[in-house]
C-alpha positions, 0 to 999 in steps of 0.5 A, a space after each residue: 936212425 941206426 935201425 934204418 940203416 941196418 934194414 937197408 944194408 940187410 937188403 941190399 946185401 940180399 940183392 932185393 931192390 927197396 920198395 919204391 914209392 908209387 909212380 904218379 900218373 902223367 898229366 893227361 895230354 890236353 885235346 889240341 896237342 900236337 902229337 902223333 895221336 890226335 891227327 884228323 883222319 879224314 873229313 867224311 861229309 859236308 851237311 846240307 839242311 834242305 826243305 825238299 830232299 828229293 829235289 836236292 837228291 836229284 841235283 846232286 845226282 845230276 852233278 855226278 854224286 851218287 846216292 848212298 842210302 836215305 833213312 829217317 832219324 828219330 832216335 833220341 841220341 840224334 838230339 844229344 848230338 845236334 843239340 836240337 831235342 825231339 828231333 824227327 830228320 831224314 837224311 840222305 847221303 850222296 858220294 863223290 865219283 872218287 868215293 873220298 867225300 859225301 854230302 849229307 842233306 838233312 830235312 827236319 820234320 820236326 822242331 820247326 826250322 829256326 832260321 834260314 840263311 839258304 840265299 844269303 850272300 857269300 860274303 855272309 859269315 858261316 859256311 857257305 858253299 862247296 867246290 866240285 871239280 868237274 870234267 866239262 863245265 858247260 855241259 854240267 851247267 846245261 844239265 844243272 840249269 834244266 833243274 833250275 840252277 842259276 850262275 851266282 855271276 860270271 864263269 871266270 877263267 883264271 889264268 888259262 887254267 881254270 874255269 870257275 863259277 858259283 852256282 845256286 841250285 835248289 832253295 838256293 844251295 851255293 856250289 863251286 864248280 871248277 874245271 882245269 883248262 890248262 895242260 899244266 894242271 891236273 888235279 891242283 888248285 890255282 893257289 898251288 901252281 901260282 905264287 899269289 892268291 887269286 882274288 876269288 879264292 881270298 874275296 869271293 
């Protein structure tokens, strides 16, 4: 023990720091931790699987979206993402006028379609619809009706600020349309300017 003390005294006298034990690495941050580095940057697109991709493209371009491109995807890596091995699919990407959102249309050539819930009621579980703000609701409805689109029920005037409706497009694709009809609203949604959540927002 005396030898150990003597060695430590020599080290301290020489101005050299004693050897430190190796530091253990901190535990990895779990996914979902509320830190500054794991925030969502943006929502890139919403995917919709269709049977007739040409009809769906016509519908969304008439609505005002811009077709960015379409291409087949037959590569093996895609099936490892989706879990559908051996898939052969054609996709088309359409961009909203503000450039911030996109719709990705997919038509599967293989394997065969497993299920079909395109015309499921709006209170069915799962993804249901995409909502778009339009400049002129009546004009939009008139143009889309020429492509076979139909109202789900009514065009509703919410507190003289928004006109809202649900619409079925080709193959029963469900979308929502909203138009600001009040001067006090611009890009805001009705539940932000009202202290109560409207019935259509919580229970369509």
